[in-house]
C-alpha positions as CSV (number, residue, x, y, z in Angstrom):
1,X,-135.7,-15.6,-31.7
2,X,-133.0,-14.4,-29.3
3,X,-133.2,-10.6,-29.0
4,X,-129.9,-8.7,-28.9
5,X,-129.9,-5.0,-28.0
6,X,-126.8,-2.9,-28.6
7,X,-126.7,0.1,-26.3
8,X,-125.5,3.3,-28.1
9,X,-125.0,6.7,-26.7
10,X,-122.7,9.7,-27.4
11,X,-119.1,8.9,-26.5
12,X,-119.0,5.3,-27.4
13,X,-116.3,3.7,-29.6
14,X,-117.2,2.8,-33.1
15,X,-114.9,-0.3,-33.4
16,X,-116.6,-2.3,-30.7
17,X,-120.0,-1.2,-31.8
18,X,-119.3,-2.3,-35.4
19,X,-118.0,-5.7,-34.2
20,X,-121.2,-6.4,-32.4
21,X,-123.2,-5.4,-35.5
22,X,-121.1,-7.6,-37.7
23,X,-121.6,-10.7,-35.5
24,X,-125.2,-10.3,-34.6
25,X,-126.8,-7.9,-37.1
26,X,-127.1,-10.2,-40.1
27,X,-127.6,-13.5,-38.2
28,X,-131.2,-14.8,-38.7
29,X,-130.9,-16.6,-35.3
30,X,-130.9,-13.2,-33.6
31,X,-133.2,-10.3,-33.6
32,X,-130.8,-7.3,-33.5
33,X,-131.5,-3.7,-32.6
34,X,-129.5,-0.6,-31.8
35,X,-131.0,1.2,-28.8
36,X,-130.2,4.8,-27.7
37,X,-131.3,8.4,-27.9
38,X,-131.4,9.7,-31.4
39,X,-129.2,10.7,-33.1
40,X,-126.0,9.4,-31.5
41,X,-122.5,10.7,-32.2
42,X,-120.1,7.7,-32.3
43,X,-116.6,9.0,-33.2
44,X,-116.9,10.4,-36.7
45,X,-120.2,8.8,-37.3
46,X,-123.8,9.8,-36.7
47,X,-125.9,6.8,-35.7
48,X,-129.7,6.6,-35.9
49,X,-130.8,4.0,-33.2
50,X,-133.8,1.7,-33.9
51,X,-135.3,2.2,-30.4
52,X,-134.8,4.1,-27.2
53,X,-132.7,2.9,-24.2
54,X,-135.9,1.6,-22.6
55,X,-135.9,-1.2,-25.1
56,X,-132.8,-2.8,-23.5
57,X,-135.1,-4.3,-20.8
58,X,-136.9,-6.3,-23.4
59,X,-133.7,-7.9,-24.8
60,X,-132.4,-11.4,-24.0
61,X,-128.8,-10.0,-24.4
62,X,-127.6,-6.5,-23.9
63,X,-124.3,-5.4,-25.4
64,X,-122.5,-2.3,-24.1
65,X,-119.7,-1.1,-26.4
66,X,-116.5,0.6,-25.4
67,X,-116.7,3.9,-23.6
68,X,-114.3,6.5,-25.0
69,X,-113.7,8.7,-21.9
70,X,-113.2,6.5,-18.9
71,X,-112.5,9.6,-16.7
72,X,-116.1,10.8,-17.3
73,X,-119.2,9.3,-15.7
74,X,-121.3,7.3,-18.2
75,X,-124.7,8.8,-18.9
76,X,-127.1,8.2,-16.0
77,X,-129.8,7.1,-18.5
78,X,-127.6,4.4,-19.9
79,X,-126.5,3.2,-16.5
80,X,-130.1,2.9,-15.3
81,X,-131.3,1.2,-18.6
82,X,-128.5,-1.4,-18.3
83,X,-129.3,-2.0,-14.6
84,X,-133.0,-2.4,-15.4
85,X,-132.3,-4.9,-18.2
86,X,-130.2,-7.0,-15.9
87,X,-132.9,-6.9,-13.2
88,X,-135.4,-8.2,-15.7
89,X,-133.1,-11.1,-16.5
90,X,-131.2,-10.0,-19.6
91,X,-127.7,-11.3,-20.1
92,X,-125.4,-8.2,-20.1
93,X,-122.0,-8.1,-21.8
94,X,-119.5,-5.2,-22.1
95,X,-117.0,-4.8,-24.9
96,X,-113.7,-3.2,-23.9
97,X,-114.3,-0.1,-21.7
98,X,-118.0,-0.8,-21.6
99,X,-117.1,-2.5,-18.3
100,X,-117.2,1.0,-16.7
101,X,-120.9,1.2,-17.5
102,X,-121.6,-2.2,-16.0
103,X,-119.5,-1.3,-12.9
104,X,-121.4,2.0,-12.5
105,X,-124.6,0.1,-12.7
106,X,-123.4,-2.2,-9.8
107,X,-123.5,-5.3,-12.0
108,X,-119.8,-6.2,-11.4
109,X,-119.9,-5.9,-7.6
110,X,-118.3,-9.0,-6.1
111,X,-117.5,-10.4,-9.5
112,X,-114.3,-10.9,-11.5
113,X,-114.1,-8.6,-14.6
114,X,-111.8,-7.3,-17.2
115,X,-111.4,-4.4,-19.6
116,X,-108.7,-2.9,-21.9
117,X,-105.3,-3.5,-20.2
118,X,-104.6,0.3,-20.3
119,X,-107.6,1.0,-18.1
120,X,-107.7,-1.9,-15.6
121,X,-106.0,0.0,-12.9
122,X,-108.5,2.8,-13.2
123,X,-111.5,0.4,-13.1
124,X,-110.1,-1.3,-10.0
125,X,-109.4,2.0,-8.2
126,X,-112.8,3.4,-9.0
127,X,-114.8,0.3,-8.2
128,X,-113.0,-1.6,-5.4
129,X,-115.8,-4.1,-5.1
130,X,-114.9,-5.4,-8.5
131,X,-112.1,-8.0,-8.9
132,X,-110.4,-6.7,-12.0
133,X,-108.3,-9.2,-13.9
134,X,-105.9,-7.4,-16.4
135,X,-104.5,-10.6,-17.9
136,X,-107.5,-12.2,-19.7
137,X,-109.4,-11.7,-23.0
138,X,-112.9,-12.0,-21.4
139,X,-114.7,-13.1,-18.3
140,X,-117.9,-15.0,-18.3
141,X,-119.9,-14.8,-15.1
142,X,-123.0,-16.3,-16.6
143,X,-125.5,-13.4,-16.9
144,X,-122.7,-10.8,-16.8
145,X,-119.7,-10.8,-19.1
146,X,-116.8,-8.4,-19.8
147,X,-114.1,-8.3,-22.4
148,X,-110.7,-6.8,-22.9
149,X,-110.0,-4.3,-25.6
150,X,-110.6,-4.2,-29.3
151,X,-110.1,-7.7,-30.8
152,X,-111.1,-9.3,-27.5
153,X,-114.6,-7.9,-28.1
154,X,-114.8,-10.1,-31.1
155,X,-113.7,-13.1,-29.0
156,X,-116.5,-12.4,-26.5
157,X,-119.1,-12.0,-29.2
158,X,-118.1,-15.3,-30.8
159,X,-118.1,-16.8,-27.3
160,X,-121.8,-15.7,-26.9
161,X,-122.7,-17.3,-30.2
162,X,-120.9,-20.5,-29.3
163,X,-122.8,-20.6,-26.0
164,X,-126.1,-20.0,-27.7
165,X,-125.8,-22.1,-30.9
166,X,-122.6,-24.2,-30.6
167,X,-119.1,-24.2,-32.1
168,X,-120.2,-24.7,-35.7
169,X,-122.3,-21.5,-35.7
170,X,-119.4,-19.5,-34.1
171,X,-116.9,-20.9,-36.5
172,X,-119.0,-20.0,-39.5
173,X,-119.2,-16.4,-38.4
174,X,-115.4,-16.4,-37.8
175,X,-114.8,-17.7,-41.3
176,X,-117.0,-15.0,-42.8
177,X,-115.1,-12.3,-40.8
178,X,-111.7,-13.9,-41.3
179,X,-110.9,-14.0,-37.6
180,X,-109.6,-16.8,-35.3
181,X,-112.7,-19.0,-34.5
182,X,-111.9,-19.4,-30.8
183,X,-109.5,-17.8,-28.3
184,X,-110.1,-19.0,-24.8
185,X,-111.1,-16.2,-22.4
186,X,-108.2,-17.1,-20.1
187,X,-105.6,-16.2,-22.7
188,X,-103.5,-13.2,-21.8
189,X,-104.1,-9.8,-23.4
190,X,-101.2,-9.9,-25.8
191,X,-99.4,-6.8,-24.7
192,X,-95.8,-6.1,-25.6
193,X,-93.8,-4.6,-22.6
194,X,-93.5,-0.9,-23.1
195,X,-90.2,0.7,-24.1
196,X,-88.9,4.3,-23.8
197,X,-89.6,6.5,-26.8
198,X,-87.0,9.2,-26.1
199,X,-83.6,8.8,-27.8
200,X,-81.8,10.3,-24.7
201,X,-83.4,7.8,-22.2
202,X,-80.8,5.7,-20.4
203,X,-82.4,2.5,-21.8
204,X,-82.9,3.8,-25.3
205,X,-79.9,1.9,-26.7
206,X,-79.9,-1.0,-24.3
207,X,-83.4,-2.4,-25.1
208,X,-82.7,-2.8,-28.9
209,X,-79.4,-4.5,-27.9
210,X,-81.3,-6.9,-25.7
211,X,-84.0,-7.7,-28.3
212,X,-81.3,-8.5,-30.9
213,X,-79.8,-11.1,-28.5
214,X,-82.9,-12.9,-27.2
215,X,-81.4,-16.3,-28.2
216,X,-78.5,-15.8,-25.8
217,X,-78.3,-16.2,-22.0
218,X,-78.5,-12.7,-20.4
219,X,-78.3,-11.8,-16.7
220,X,-79.0,-8.5,-14.9
221,X,-75.2,-8.1,-14.6
222,X,-74.8,-8.4,-18.3
223,X,-77.4,-5.7,-18.9
224,X,-76.0,-3.4,-16.3
225,X,-72.5,-3.8,-17.7
226,X,-73.8,-3.0,-21.2
227,X,-75.6,0.1,-19.8
228,X,-72.6,1.1,-17.8
229,X,-74.5,1.4,-14.6
230,X,-75.0,-0.6,-11.4
231,X,-77.6,-3.4,-11.3
232,X,-79.6,-1.4,-8.7
233,X,-79.5,1.7,-10.9
234,X,-80.6,-0.4,-13.9
235,X,-83.5,-1.8,-12.0
236,X,-84.7,1.7,-11.1
237,X,-84.6,2.8,-14.7
238,X,-86.4,-0.3,-15.9
239,X,-89.2,0.1,-13.3
240,X,-89.6,3.7,-14.2
241,X,-89.7,3.1,-18.0
242,X,-91.4,-0.2,-18.3
243,X,-93.2,-0.8,-15.0
244,X,-91.4,-4.0,-14.4
245,X,-88.0,-5.5,-13.6
246,X,-85.2,-6.2,-16.2
247,X,-85.6,-10.0,-16.0
248,X,-89.4,-9.8,-16.3
249,X,-89.1,-7.4,-19.3
250,X,-86.6,-9.8,-20.9
251,X,-88.9,-12.8,-20.3
252,X,-91.8,-10.8,-21.9
253,X,-89.7,-10.1,-24.9
254,X,-88.8,-13.8,-25.2
255,X,-92.4,-14.7,-25.0
256,X,-93.4,-12.1,-27.6
257,X,-90.7,-13.4,-30.0
258,X,-92.0,-16.9,-29.4
259,X,-95.5,-15.7,-30.3
260,X,-94.2,-14.2,-33.6
261,X,-92.4,-17.5,-34.5
262,X,-95.4,-19.6,-33.7
263,X,-97.7,-17.3,-35.7
264,X,-95.4,-17.0,-38.8
265,X,-93.1,-20.0,-39.0
266,X,-93.3,-23.8,-39.0
267,X,-90.4,-24.1,-36.6
268,X,-90.7,-26.9,-34.0
269,X,-91.3,-26.0,-30.4
270,X,-87.8,-27.0,-29.6
271,X,-86.4,-24.7,-32.3
272,X,-88.6,-21.8,-31.1
273,X,-87.4,-22.4,-27.5
274,X,-83.7,-22.2,-28.7
275,X,-84.4,-19.1,-30.8
276,X,-85.8,-17.2,-27.8
277,X,-83.2,-18.3,-25.3
278,X,-85.4,-20.7,-23.4
279,X,-83.2,-23.7,-24.1
280,X,-85.8,-26.5,-24.2
281,X,-89.4,-26.9,-25.2
282,X,-90.2,-27.8,-21.6
283,X,-89.0,-24.5,-20.3
284,X,-90.7,-22.6,-23.1
285,X,-94.0,-24.4,-22.4
286,X,-93.8,-23.6,-18.7
287,X,-93.2,-19.9,-19.1
288,X,-95.5,-19.5,-22.2
289,X,-98.4,-21.2,-20.5
290,X,-97.9,-19.1,-17.3
291,X,-97.6,-15.8,-19.3
292,X,-100.1,-16.3,-22.2
293,X,-102.5,-18.7,-20.6
294,X,-102.3,-21.4,-23.2
295,X,-99.5,-23.8,-24.3
296,X,-97.5,-22.9,-27.4
297,X,-99.0,-25.7,-29.5
298,X,-102.5,-24.4,-28.7
299,X,-101.5,-20.8,-29.5
300,X,-100.1,-21.9,-32.9
301,X,-103.2,-23.8,-33.8
302,X,-105.5,-20.9,-32.9
303,X,-103.6,-18.4,-35.0
304,X,-103.2,-20.8,-37.9
305,X,-107.0,-21.6,-37.9
């Protein structure tokens, strides 16, 4: 029986911990144990582990859930236990910000990795030997795996089951949990471009005006004219508020609208392309695949599964 050990210490996130328990805890193909000092405070919950952290080294797979405070160093005992498990041959996977624990243990040095999009810059700055990819759901390096935030943790857990026991086993668990059976790791973290929240921000009225006209051709000059400012001034406000350029933000909004239509309607790819201002299915497929990581048709099938 494949032994799965879930590392649990104070300060971890309950959502990712629960995902791992749901996927592996009731599966007879896995021997599942929660390992950590007892008792463990996980958000609002008090958790009683089955074993101490030293048990991680006896597991075939070690799962490290999300770490709540990425500005704080993870517990030395946890880092050492994860490092020891990896040294003994365990497959080690982090869920969300659990990547910070793997990085602290040195397991990600020289490897590509990911974590929740909101913390990828912090991970890259703190651990420069890690190649951080903010645009994927999960990264499989064989014995070391990392996932992006929240729902991507489920994707990684199902990926592990698929690798161990095949697609049918993973699909059965996905049906039980009512989640998509397979999202490829290379898919983008589905992040909507940020918008200003203050009513008095220079872009506060412009952005809703743009999103109401995504089916129309829009240029930077059109946006600047609507905002009553120069194109250069508009670019500075966009960069400050959204972290990107006006045209990139506009493209992201078109892609996001396309995602909504693919998820919730039966409109053809051509109709979706026209609705989001892409003009043709060919143009939509090119931009969608580049941004999201999969073609529109594949995206629709995944979310309809």
